[in-house]
Gaussian input, Z-matrix of N, CA and C with variables (Angstrom, degrees):
# hf/3-21g

backbone

0 1
 N
 C     1     B1
 C     2     B2     1     A1
 N     3     B3     2     A2     1     D1
 C     4     B4     3     A3     2     D2
 C     5     B5     4     A4     3     D3
 N     6     B6     5     A5     4     D4
 C     7     B7     6     A6     5     D5
 C     8     B8     7     A7     6     D6
 N     9     B9     8     A8     7     D7
 C    10    B10     9     A9     8     D8
 C    11    B11    10    A10     9     D9
 N    12    B12    11    A11    10    D10
 C    13    B13    12    A12    11    D11
 C    14    B14    13    A13    12    D12
 N    15    B15    14    A14    13    D13
 C    16    B16    15    A15    14    D14
 C    17    B17    16    A16    15    D15
 N    18    B18    17    A17    16    D16
 C    19    B19    18    A18    17    D17
 C    20    B20    19    A19    18    D18
 N    21    B21    20    A20    19    D19
 C    22    B22    21    A21    20    D20
 C    23    B23    22    A22    21    D21
 N    24    B24    23    A23    22    D22
 C    25    B25    24    A24    23    D23
 C    26    B26    25    A25    24    D24
 N    27    B27    26    A26    25    D25
 C    28    B28    27    A27    26    D26
 C    29    B29    28    A28    27    D27
 N    30    B30    29    A29    28    D28
 C    31    B31    30    A30    29    D29
 C    32    B32    31    A31    30    D30
 N    33    B33    32    A32    31    D31
 C    34    B34    33    A33    32    D32
 C    35    B35    34    A34    33    D33
 N    36    B36    35    A35    34    D34
 C    37    B37    36    A36    35    D35
 C    38    B38    37    A37    36    D36
 N    39    B39    38    A38    37    D37
 C    40    B40    39    A39    38    D38
 C    41    B41    40    A40    39    D39
 N    42    B42    41    A41    40    D40
 C    43    B43    42    A42    41    D41
 C    44    B44    43    A43    42    D42
 N    45    B45    44    A44    43    D43
 C    46    B46    45    A45    44    D44
 C    47    B47    46    A46    45    D45
 N    48    B48    47    A47    46    D46
 C    49    B49    48    A48    47    D47
 C    50    B50    49    A49    48    D48
 N    51    B51    50    A50    49    D49
 C    52    B52    51    A51    50    D50
 C    53    B53    52    A52    51    D51
 N    54    B54    53    A53    52    D52
 C    55    B55    54    A54    53    D53
 C    56    B56    55    A55    54    D54
 N    57    B57    56    A56    55    D55
 C    58    B58    57    A57    56    D56
 C    59    B59    58    A58    57    D57
 N    60    B60    59    A59    58    D58
 C    61    B61    60    A60    59    D59
 C    62    B62    61    A61    60    D60
 N    63    B63    62    A62    61    D61
 C    64    B64    63    A63    62    D62
 C    65    B65    64    A64    63    D63
 N    66    B66    65    A65    64    D64
 C    67    B67    66    A66    65    D65
 C    68    B68    67    A67    66    D66
 N    69    B69    68    A68    67    D67
 C    70    B70    69    A69    68    D68
 C    71    B71    70    A70    69    D69
 N    72    B72    71    A71    70    D70
 C    73    B73    72    A72    71    D71
 C    74    B74    73    A73    72    D72
 N    75    B75    74    A74    73    D73
 C    76    B76    75    A75    74    D74
 C    77    B77    76    A76    75    D75
 N    78    B78    77    A77    76    D76
 C    79    B79    78    A78    77    D77
 C    80    B80    79    A79    78    D78
 N    81    B81    80    A80    79    D79
 C    82    B82    81    A81    80    D80
 C    83    B83    82    A82    81    D81
 N    84    B84    83    A83    82    D82
 C    85    B85    84    A84    83    D83
 C    86    B86    85    A85    84    D84
 N    87    B87    86    A86    85    D85
 C    88    B88    87    A87    86    D86
 C    89    B89    88    A88    87    D87
 N    90    B90    89    A89    88    D88
 C    91    B91    90    A90    89    D89
 C    92    B92    91    A91    90    D90
 N    93    B93    92    A92    91    D91
 C    94    B94    93    A93    92    D92
 C    95    B95    94    A94    93    D93
 N    96    B96    95    A95    94    D94
 C    97    B97    96    A96    95    D95
 C    98    B98    97    A97    96    D96
 N    99    B99    98    A98    97    D97
 C   100   B100    99    A99    98    D98
 C   101   B101   100   A100    99    D99
 N   102   B102   101   A101   100   D100
 C   103   B103   102   A102   101   D101
 C   104   B104   103   A103   102   D102
 N   105   B105   104   A104   103   D103
 C   106   B106   105   A105   104   D104
 C   107   B107   106   A106   105   D105
 N   108   B108   107   A107   106   D106
 C   109   B109   108   A108   107   D107
 C   110   B110   109   A109   108   D108
 N   111   B111   110   A110   109   D109
 C   112   B112   111   A111   110   D110
 C   113   B113   112   A112   111   D111
 N   114   B114   113   A113   112   D112
 C   115   B115   114   A114   113   D113
 C   116   B116   115   A115   114   D114
 N   117   B117   116   A116   115   D115
 C   118   B118   117   A117   116   D116
 C   119   B119   118   A118   117   D117
 N   120   B120   119   A119   118   D118
 C   121   B121   120   A120   119   D119
 C   122   B122   121   A121   120   D120
 N   123   B123   122   A122   121   D121
 C   124   B124   123   A123   122   D122
 C   125   B125   124   A124   123   D123
 N   126   B126   125   A125   124   D124
 C   127   B127   126   A126   125   D125
 C   128   B128   127   A127   126   D126
 N   129   B129   128   A128   127   D127
 C   130   B130   129   A129   128   D128
 C   131   B131   130   A130   129   D129
 N   132   B132   131   A131   130   D130
 C   133   B133   132   A132   131   D131
 C   134   B134   133   A133   132   D132
 N   135   B135   134   A134   133   D133
 C   136   B136   135   A135   134   D134
 C   137   B137   136   A136   135   D135
 N   138   B138   137   A137   136   D136
 C   139   B139   138   A138   137   D137
 C   140   B140   139   A139   138   D138
 N   141   B141   140   A140   139   D139
 C   142   B142   141   A141   140   D140
 C   143   B143   142   A142   141   D141
 N   144   B144   143   A143   142   D142
 C   145   B145   144   A144   143   D143
 C   146   B146   145   A145   144   D144
 N   147   B147   146   A146   145   D145
 C   148   B148   147   A147   146   D146
 C   149   B149   148   A148   147   D147
 N   150   B150   149   A149   148   D148
 C   151   B151   150   A150   149   D149
 C   152   B152   151   A151   150   D150
 N   153   B153   152   A152   151   D151
 C   154   B154   153   A153   152   D152
 C   155   B155   154   A154   153   D153
 N   156   B156   155   A155   154   D154
 C   157   B157   156   A156   155   D155
 C   158   B158   157   A157   156   D156
 N   159   B159   158   A158   157   D157
 C   160   B160   159   A159   158   D158
 C   161   B161   160   A160   159   D159
 N   162   B162   161   A161   160   D160
 C   163   B163   162   A162   161   D161
 C   164   B164   163   A163   162   D162
 N   165   B165   164   A164   163   D163
 C   166   B166   165   A165   164   D164
 C   167   B167   166   A166   165   D165
 N   168   B168   167   A167   166   D166
 C   169   B169   168   A168   167   D167
 C   170   B170   169   A169   168   D168
 N   171   B171   170   A170   169   D169
 C   172   B172   171   A171   170   D170
 C   173   B173   172   A172   171   D171
 N   174   B174   173   A173   172   D172
 C   175   B175   174   A174   173   D173
 C   176   B176   175   A175   174   D174
 N   177   B177   176   A176   175   D175
 C   178   B178   177   A177   176   D176
 C   179   B179   178   A178   177   D177
 N   180   B180   179   A179   178   D178
 C   181   B181   180   A180   179   D179
 C   182   B182   181   A181   180   D180
 N   183   B183   182   A182   181   D181
 C   184   B184   183   A183   182   D182
 C   185   B185   184   A184   183   D183
 N   186   B186   185   A185   184   D184
 C   187   B187   186   A186   185   D185
 C   188   B188   187   A187   186   D186
 N   189   B189   188   A188   187   D187
 C   190   B190   189   A189   188   D188
 C   191   B191   190   A190   189   D189
 N   192   B192   191   A191   190   D190
 C   193   B193   192   A192   191   D191
 C   194   B194   193   A193   192   D192
 N   195   B195   194   A194   193   D193
 C   196   B196   195   A195   194   D194
 C   197   B197   196   A196   195   D195
 N   198   B198   197   A197   196   D196
 C   199   B199   198   A198   197   D197
 C   200   B200   199   A199   198   D198
 N   201   B201   200   A200   199   D199
 C   202   B202   201   A201   200   D200
 C   203   B203   202   A202   201   D201
 N   204   B204   203   A203   202   D202
 C   205   B205   204   A204   203   D203
 C   206   B206   205   A205   204   D204
 N   207   B207   206   A206   205   D205
 C   208   B208   207   A207   206   D206
 C   209   B209   208   A208   207   D207
 N   210   B210   209   A209   208   D208
 C   211   B211   210   A210   209   D209
 C   212   B212   211   A211   210   D210
 N   213   B213   212   A212   211   D211
 C   214   B214   213   A213   212   D212
 C   215   B215   214   A214   213   D213
 N   216   B216   215   A215   214   D214
 C   217   B217   216   A216   215   D215
 C   218   B218   217   A217   216   D216
 N   219   B219   218   A218   217   D217
 C   220   B220   219   A219   218   D218
 C   221   B221   220   A220   219   D219
 N   222   B222   221   A221   220   D220
 C   223   B223   222   A222   221   D221
 C   224   B224   223   A223   222   D222
 N   225   B225   224   A224   223   D223
 C   226   B226   225   A225   224   D224
 C   227   B227   226   A226   225   D225
 N   228   B228   227   A227   226   D226
 C   229   B229   228   A228   227   D227
 C   230   B230   229   A229   228   D228
 N   231   B231   230   A230   229   D229
 C   232   B232   231   A231   230   D230
 C   233   B233   232   A232   231   D231
 N   234   B234   233   A233   232   D232
 C   235   B235   234   A234   233   D233
 C   236   B236   235   A235   234   D234
 N   237   B237   236   A236   235   D235
 C   238   B238   237   A237   236   D236
 C   239   B239   238   A238   237   D237
 N   240   B240   239   A239   238   D238
 C   241   B241   240   A240   239   D239
 C   242   B242   241   A241   240   D240
 N   243   B243   242   A242   241   D241
 C   244   B244   243   A243   242   D242
 C   245   B245   244   A244   243   D243
 N   246   B246   245   A245   244   D244
 C   247   B247   246   A246   245   D245
 C   248   B248   247   A247   246   D246
 N   249   B249   248   A248   247   D247
 C   250   B250   249   A249   248   D248
 C   251   B251   250   A250   249   D249
 N   252   B252   251   A251   250   D250
 C   253   B253   252   A252   251   D251
 C   254   B254   253   A253   252   D252
 N   255   B255   254   A254   253   D253
 C   256   B256   255   A255   254   D254
 C   257   B257   256   A256   255   D255
 N   258   B258   257   A257   256   D256
 C   259   B259   258   A258   257   D257
 C   260   B260   259   A259   258   D258
 N   261   B261   260   A260   259   D259
 C   262   B262   261   A261   260   D260
 C   263   B263   262   A262   261   D261
 N   264   B264   263   A263   262   D262
 C   265   B265   264   A264   263   D263
 C   266   B266   265   A265   264   D264
 N   267   B267   266   A266   265   D265
 C   268   B268   267   A267   266   D266
 C   269   B269   268   A268   267   D267
 N   270   B270   269   A269   268   D268
 C   271   B271   270   A270   269   D269
 C   272   B272   271   A271   270   D270
 N   273   B273   272   A272   271   D271
 C   274   B274   273   A273   272   D272
 C   275   B275   274   A274   273   D273
 N   276   B276   275   A275   274   D274
 C   277   B277   276   A276   275   D275
 C   278   B278   277   A277   276   D276
 N   279   B279   278   A278   277   D277
 C   280   B280   279   A279   278   D278
 C   281   B281   280   A280   279   D279
 N   282   B282   281   A281   280   D280
 C   283   B283   282   A282   281   D281
 C   284   B284   283   A283   282   D282
 N   285   B285   284   A284   283   D283
 C   286   B286   285   A285   284   D284
 C   287   B287   286   A286   285   D285
 N   288   B288   287   A287   286   D286
 C   289   B289   288   A288   287   D287
 C   290   B290   289   A289   288   D288
 N   291   B291   290   A290   289   D289
 C   292   B292   291   A291   290   D290
 C   293   B293   292   A292   291   D291
 N   294   B294   293   A293   292   D292
 C   295   B295   294   A294   293   D293
 C   296   B296   295   A295   294   D294

   B1=1.4299
   B2=1.5200
   B3=1.3182
   B4=1.4642
   B5=1.5217
   B6=1.3257
   B7=1.4547
   B8=1.5237
   B9=1.3414
   B10=1.4627
   B11=1.5279
   B12=1.3292
   B13=1.4646
   B14=1.5315
   B15=1.3241
   B16=1.4612
   B17=1.5159
   B18=1.3207
   B19=1.4582
   B20=1.5265
   B21=1.3173
   B22=1.4588
   B23=1.5283
   B24=1.3281
   B25=1.4616
   B26=1.5158
   B27=1.3158
   B28=1.4529
   B29=1.5188
   B30=1.3324
   B31=1.4599
   B32=1.5208
   B33=1.3186
   B34=1.4642
   B35=1.5294
   B36=1.3374
   B37=1.4662
   B38=1.5182
   B39=1.3203
   B40=1.4644
   B41=1.5246
   B42=1.3308
   B43=1.4590
   B44=1.5199
   B45=1.3034
   B46=1.4652
   B47=1.5246
   B48=1.3274
   B49=1.4632
   B50=1.5213
   B51=1.3021
   B52=1.4562
   B53=1.5269
   B54=1.3395
   B55=1.4562
   B56=1.5276
   B57=1.3118
   B58=1.4693
   B59=1.5235
   B60=1.3150
   B61=1.4634
   B62=1.5173
   B63=1.3214
   B64=1.4605
   B65=1.5242
   B66=1.3207
   B67=1.4643
   B68=1.5187
   B69=1.3331
   B70=1.4620
   B71=1.5193
   B72=1.3123
   B73=1.4587
   B74=1.5179
   B75=1.3122
   B76=1.4571
   B77=1.5191
   B78=1.3261
   B79=1.4615
   B80=1.5253
   B81=1.3161
   B82=1.4665
   B83=1.5207
   B84=1.3237
   B85=1.4607
   B86=1.5235
   B87=1.3336
   B88=1.4609
   B89=1.5335
   B90=1.3197
   B91=1.4623
   B92=1.5173
   B93=1.3276
   B94=1.4629
   B95=1.5293
   B96=1.3245
   B97=1.4605
   B98=1.5314
   B99=1.3336
   B100=1.4665
   B101=1.5249
   B102=1.3289
   B103=1.4605
   B104=1.5280
   B105=1.3186
   B106=1.4600
   B107=1.5222
   B108=1.3378
   B109=1.4571
   B110=1.5273
   B111=1.3270
   B112=1.4578
   B113=1.5205
   B114=1.3285
   B115=1.4558
   B116=1.5203
   B117=1.3381
   B118=1.4638
   B119=1.5116
   B120=1.3354
   B121=1.4547
   B122=1.5084
   B123=1.3203
   B124=1.4590
   B125=1.5211
   B126=1.3282
   B127=1.4560
   B128=1.5157
   B129=1.3220
   B130=1.4628
   B131=1.5182
   B132=1.3287
   B133=1.4690
   B134=1.5186
   B135=1.3393
   B136=1.4664
   B137=1.5274
   B138=1.3373
   B139=1.4623
   B140=1.5221
   B141=1.3460
   B142=1.4605
   B143=1.5275
   B144=1.3218
   B145=1.4576
   B146=1.5208
   B147=1.3152
   B148=1.4634
   B149=1.5149
   B150=1.3120
   B151=1.4671
   B152=1.5134
   B153=1.3405
   B154=1.4647
   B155=1.5202
   B156=1.3167
   B157=1.4632
   B158=1.5243
   B159=1.3185
   B160=1.4680
   B161=1.5203
   B162=1.3183
   B163=1.4618
   B164=1.5256
   B165=1.3296
   B166=1.4591
   B167=1.5305
   B168=1.3317
   B169=1.4699
   B170=1.5324
   B171=1.3186
   B172=1.4711
   B173=1.5177
   B174=1.3352
   B175=1.4710
   B176=1.5185
   B177=1.3049
   B178=1.4648
   B179=1.5233
   B180=1.3096
   B181=1.4719
   B182=1.5200
   B183=1.3395
   B184=1.4634
   B185=1.5345
   B186=1.3269
   B187=1.4578
   B188=1.5208
   B189=1.3422
   B190=1.4521
   B191=1.5274
   B192=1.3274
   B193=1.4576
   B194=1.5223
   B195=1.3362
   B196=1.4636
   B197=1.5174
   B198=1.3432
   B199=1.4550
   B200=1.5225
   B201=1.3308
   B202=1.4590
   B203=1.5192
   B204=1.3268
   B205=1.4596
   B206=1.5206
   B207=1.3317
   B208=1.4648
   B209=1.5222
   B210=1.3272
   B211=1.4512
   B212=1.5165
   B213=1.3066
   B214=1.4582
   B215=1.5075
   B216=1.3463
   B217=1.4658
   B218=1.5275
   B219=1.3182
   B220=1.4550
   B221=1.5155
   B222=1.3249
   B223=1.4683
   B224=1.5234
   B225=1.3341
   B226=1.4609
   B227=1.5260
   B228=1.3372
   B229=1.4685
   B230=1.5236
   B231=1.3358
   B232=1.4579
   B233=1.5183
   B234=1.3276
   B235=1.4593
   B236=1.5235
   B237=1.3324
   B238=1.4652
   B239=1.5172
   B240=1.3355
   B241=1.4615
   B242=1.5240
   B243=1.3282
   B244=1.4567
   B245=1.5183
   B246=1.3291
   B247=1.4610
   B248=1.5195
   B249=1.3007
   B250=1.4556
   B251=1.5108
   B252=1.3374
   B253=1.4650
   B254=1.5297
   B255=1.3219
   B256=1.4621
   B257=1.5316
   B258=1.3099
   B259=1.4624
   B260=1.5191
   B261=1.3391
   B262=1.4654
   B263=1.5168
   B264=1.3198
   B265=1.4556
   B266=1.5358
   B267=1.3346
   B268=1.4573
   B269=1.5208
   B270=1.3494
   B271=1.4637
   B272=1.5274
   B273=1.3128
   B274=1.4581
   B275=1.5302
   B276=1.3191
   B277=1.4593
   B278=1.5257
   B279=1.3222
   B280=1.4616
   B281=1.5282
   B282=1.3182
   B283=1.4591
   B284=1.5236
   B285=1.3304
   B286=1.4564
   B287=1.5259
   B288=1.3127
   B289=1.4489
   B290=1.5200
   B291=1.3472
   B292=1.4517
   B293=1.5158
   B294=1.2891
   B295=1.4787
   B296=1.5007
   A1=108.08
   A2=115.69
   A3=120.55
   A4=108.40
   A5=116.74
   A6=121.16
   A7=112.90
   A8=117.58
   A9=120.26
   A10=110.00
   A11=117.19
   A12=122.42
   A13=111.88
   A14=117.34
   A15=121.98
   A16=111.00
   A17=115.07
   A18=120.44
   A19=110.42
   A20=115.44
   A21=121.59
   A22=108.49
   A23=116.41
   A24=120.86
   A25=109.75
   A26=115.23
   A27=120.42
   A28=108.60
   A29=114.66
   A30=121.85
   A31=110.13
   A32=115.61
   A33=122.24
   A34=106.79
   A35=116.93
   A36=121.55
   A37=111.03
   A38=114.58
   A39=123.52
   A40=112.24
   A41=115.93
   A42=122.05
   A43=110.09
   A44=114.97
   A45=121.79
   A46=106.32
   A47=115.90
   A48=120.14
   A49=110.44
   A50=115.49
   A51=123.57
   A52=109.83
   A53=114.91
   A54=121.47
   A55=107.96
   A56=117.87
   A57=122.66
   A58=112.71
   A59=116.04
   A60=121.61
   A61=110.57
   A62=115.13
   A63=122.23
   A64=107.05
   A65=115.39
   A66=121.38
   A67=105.70
   A68=116.79
   A69=119.79
   A70=109.94
   A71=114.91
   A72=121.73
   A73=108.39
   A74=114.69
   A75=121.05
   A76=108.06
   A77=116.12
   A78=121.88
   A79=108.99
   A80=115.69
   A81=122.23
   A82=106.81
   A83=116.37
   A84=121.38
   A85=108.50
   A86=115.62
   A87=119.52
   A88=111.91
   A89=117.29
   A90=122.49
   A91=109.48
   A92=116.27
   A93=120.42
   A94=112.54
   A95=117.20
   A96=120.30
   A97=109.35
   A98=117.53
   A99=120.55
   A100=111.88
   A101=114.52
   A102=122.40
   A103=106.86
   A104=116.94
   A105=121.34
   A106=107.95
   A107=115.35
   A108=122.11
   A109=107.00
   A110=116.67
   A111=121.70
   A112=109.23
   A113=115.35
   A114=123.09
   A115=107.70
   A116=117.12
   A117=121.42
   A118=109.09
   A119=115.59
   A120=121.30
   A121=110.87
   A122=115.94
   A123=122.49
   A124=110.68
   A125=114.87
   A126=122.94
   A127=104.59
   A128=116.29
   A129=119.79
   A130=108.30
   A131=116.59
   A132=120.62
   A133=112.59
   A134=117.81
   A135=122.04
   A136=110.47
   A137=115.94
   A138=121.50
   A139=109.73
   A140=116.77
   A141=122.03
   A142=112.29
   A143=116.79
   A144=119.78
   A145=110.25
   A146=114.47
   A147=122.38
   A148=107.13
   A149=116.43
   A150=121.35
   A151=108.65
   A152=116.87
   A153=122.77
   A154=109.88
   A155=115.60
   A156=122.33
   A157=106.52
   A158=116.00
   A159=121.11
   A160=107.91
   A161=115.69
   A162=122.17
   A163=109.69
   A164=116.02
   A165=121.50
   A166=107.25
   A167=117.03
   A168=119.75
   A169=111.89
   A170=116.35
   A171=121.36
   A172=111.39
   A173=115.59
   A174=121.83
   A175=107.37
   A176=115.76
   A177=120.61
   A178=109.82
   A179=115.74
   A180=123.73
   A181=114.79
   A182=116.40
   A183=119.74
   A184=107.74
   A185=115.76
   A186=120.92
   A187=109.17
   A188=116.37
   A189=122.17
   A190=109.01
   A191=115.79
   A192=121.76
   A193=109.38
   A194=115.21
   A195=122.63
   A196=105.89
   A197=116.79
   A198=118.76
   A199=110.98
   A200=114.50
   A201=121.87
   A202=108.72
   A203=116.35
   A204=121.87
   A205=107.16
   A206=116.28
   A207=121.10
   A208=110.17
   A209=115.88
   A210=121.43
   A211=106.12
   A212=116.84
   A213=122.01
   A214=114.95
   A215=117.61
   A216=121.33
   A217=112.22
   A218=116.76
   A219=122.18
   A220=115.44
   A221=117.95
   A222=119.86
   A223=110.09
   A224=115.73
   A225=120.64
   A226=111.93
   A227=116.13
   A228=120.73
   A229=108.31
   A230=115.98
   A231=122.48
   A232=108.47
   A233=116.02
   A234=122.17
   A235=107.32
   A236=116.20
   A237=121.60
   A238=106.88
   A239=116.28
   A240=120.48
   A241=109.91
   A242=114.58
   A243=122.73
   A244=109.50
   A245=116.61
   A246=120.70
   A247=108.25
   A248=115.73
   A249=122.52
   A250=108.79
   A251=115.98
   A252=118.70
   A253=113.78
   A254=118.22
   A255=121.35
   A256=110.99
   A257=116.80
   A258=122.63
   A259=107.52
   A260=116.52
   A261=120.31
   A262=109.93
   A263=114.40
   A264=123.16
   A265=106.35
   A266=116.50
   A267=122.70
   A268=108.45
   A269=116.37
   A270=120.44
   A271=109.36
   A272=115.84
   A273=125.27
   A274=113.39
   A275=117.12
   A276=121.67
   A277=109.08
   A278=116.24
   A279=121.39
   A280=109.79
   A281=116.61
   A282=122.20
   A283=106.75
   A284=116.02
   A285=122.34
   A286=109.70
   A287=116.17
   A288=121.72
   A289=108.37
   A290=116.09
   A291=119.76
   A292=108.55
   A293=115.72
   A294=121.78
   A295=111.23
   D1=127.61
   D2=179.27
   D3=-94.92
   D4=96.92
   D5=-176.50
   D6=-72.35
   D7=-14.23
   D8=174.56
   D9=-66.89
   D10=-22.34
   D11=178.46
   D12=-86.49
   D13=-5.74
   D14=-178.81
   D15=132.54
   D16=172.86
   D17=179.66
   D18=-65.02
   D19=156.77
   D20=179.77
   D21=-133.85
   D22=154.02
   D23=178.98
   D24=-155.62
   D25=158.91
   D26=169.52
   D27=-143.83
   D28=159.72
   D29=-174.96
   D30=-122.07
   D31=136.61
   D32=173.07
   D33=-112.59
   D34=125.32
   D35=-176.42
   D36=-113.90
   D37=169.17
   D38=177.48
   D39=58.51
   D40=42.63
   D41=177.29
   D42=-92.26
   D43=166.14
   D44=170.53
   D45=-135.61
   D46=87.57
   D47=-177.90
   D48=-89.29
   D49=151.09
   D50=-179.83
   D51=-109.62
   D52=169.47
   D53=170.59
   D54=-62.69
   D55=153.09
   D56=178.71
   D57=57.02
   D58=54.81
   D59=179.14
   D60=-97.58
   D61=150.73
   D62=173.19
   D63=-120.30
   D64=123.79
   D65=175.63
   D66=-103.03
   D67=124.79
   D68=-179.50
   D69=-133.21
   D70=156.02
   D71=177.44
   D72=-159.97
   D73=161.01
   D74=172.59
   D75=-98.12
   D76=135.61
   D77=-178.62
   D78=-129.49
   D79=132.27
   D80=174.34
   D81=-119.73
   D82=131.31
   D83=178.13
   D84=-116.66
   D85=140.63
   D86=178.71
   D87=-79.95
   D88=0.53
   D89=176.66
   D90=-143.41
   D91=-168.75
   D92=-178.66
   D93=-116.45
   D94=12.77
   D95=177.26
   D96=-70.07
   D97=146.37
   D98=178.97
   D99=-59.44
   D100=148.11
   D101=176.37
   D102=-123.49
   D103=123.90
   D104=175.39
   D105=-93.55
   D106=123.30
   D107=178.56
   D108=-112.90
   D109=125.94
   D110=179.44
   D111=-117.04
   D112=126.92
   D113=177.88
   D114=-107.44
   D115=122.83
   D116=177.35
   D117=-126.10
   D118=125.47
   D119=178.78
   D120=-108.04
   D121=137.87
   D122=-176.55
   D123=-127.91
   D124=150.24
   D125=165.06
   D126=-114.48
   D127=105.62
   D128=-169.48
   D129=65.33
   D130=-121.08
   D131=176.90
   D132=-103.01
   D133=2.56
   D134=-178.25
   D135=-87.15
   D136=123.23
   D137=177.84
   D138=-71.33
   D139=122.36
   D140=178.91
   D141=-99.03
   D142=-36.07
   D143=177.83
   D144=-153.91
   D145=156.60
   D146=173.60
   D147=-143.93
   D148=127.12
   D149=-177.31
   D150=-135.62
   D151=125.93
   D152=176.29
   D153=-100.48
   D154=138.65
   D155=173.55
   D156=-127.10
   D157=122.69
   D158=176.57
   D159=-97.69
   D160=106.93
   D161=-176.73
   D162=-100.64
   D163=127.00
   D164=175.91
   D165=-114.28
   D166=108.42
   D167=-179.04
   D168=-58.68
   D169=138.82
   D170=177.64
   D171=-70.45
   D172=-31.43
   D173=-179.96
   D174=-160.06
   D175=163.24
   D176=177.67
   D177=-74.62
   D178=146.65
   D179=171.46
   D180=62.52
   D181=37.83
   D182=171.22
   D183=-127.63
   D184=145.01
   D185=178.50
   D186=-80.78
   D187=131.92
   D188=177.62
   D189=-134.42
   D190=146.09
   D191=179.15
   D192=-79.99
   D193=134.57
   D194=171.99
   D195=-120.98
   D196=131.44
   D197=-179.46
   D198=-144.58
   D199=157.09
   D200=177.92
   D201=-141.95
   D202=135.58
   D203=173.35
   D204=-94.28
   D205=128.96
   D206=-176.56
   D207=-137.58
   D208=159.10
   D209=169.69
   D210=-93.23
   D211=92.71
   D212=-173.96
   D213=-91.81
   D214=9.14
   D215=-174.99
   D216=-48.90
   D217=116.26
   D218=175.59
   D219=87.79
   D220=-2.14
   D221=-179.32
   D222=-71.87
   D223=132.80
   D224=176.76
   D225=-118.65
   D226=-1.03
   D227=177.63
   D228=-143.55
   D229=138.86
   D230=179.25
   D231=-127.87
   D232=126.39
   D233=175.17
   D234=-111.51
   D235=124.66
   D236=177.85
   D237=-115.09
   D238=120.84
   D239=-179.13
   D240=-119.84
   D241=153.72
   D242=-174.78
   D243=-131.43
   D244=138.52
   D245=171.55
   D246=-138.24
   D247=145.67
   D248=-177.79
   D249=170.00
   D250=-153.88
   D251=-177.37
   D252=-135.23
   D253=0.62
   D254=-178.14
   D255=-112.64
   D256=172.34
   D257=171.47
   D258=-81.44
   D259=132.10
   D260=178.64
   D261=-125.43
   D262=158.38
   D263=176.93
   D264=-126.61
   D265=143.47
   D266=-179.93
   D267=-124.00
   D268=141.10
   D269=178.49
   D270=-148.50
   D271=154.28
   D272=168.41
   D273=53.64
   D274=60.40
   D275=176.20
   D276=-74.12
   D277=133.23
   D278=-176.68
   D279=-136.61
   D280=138.66
   D281=173.66
   D282=-119.10
   D283=116.81
   D284=-178.13
   D285=-119.42
   D286=158.89
   D287=177.43
   D288=-123.82
   D289=138.20
   D290=175.69
   D291=-121.49
   D292=151.47
   D293=-178.63
   D294=-102.44

């Protein structure tokens, strides 16, 4: 995603999220400018949670884990949006639940 061209987002549908969820992914940035990652969980069209993570890459072109702990109880849709100024790559998105 080339964030210099504007913000980017993608949507995951038909989920079954639980309370005490962790959303994680690997992110690689071609630069060291901060990347704002916003996680929004919905039940239908109702917003259940919104969590911002401000990620500052340690160096260009290295994979780093980005994660957020959320109360995802009842969420069936997740929108992940990104804003920044560099090209980024995303891999291995995972939603886990802890007790």
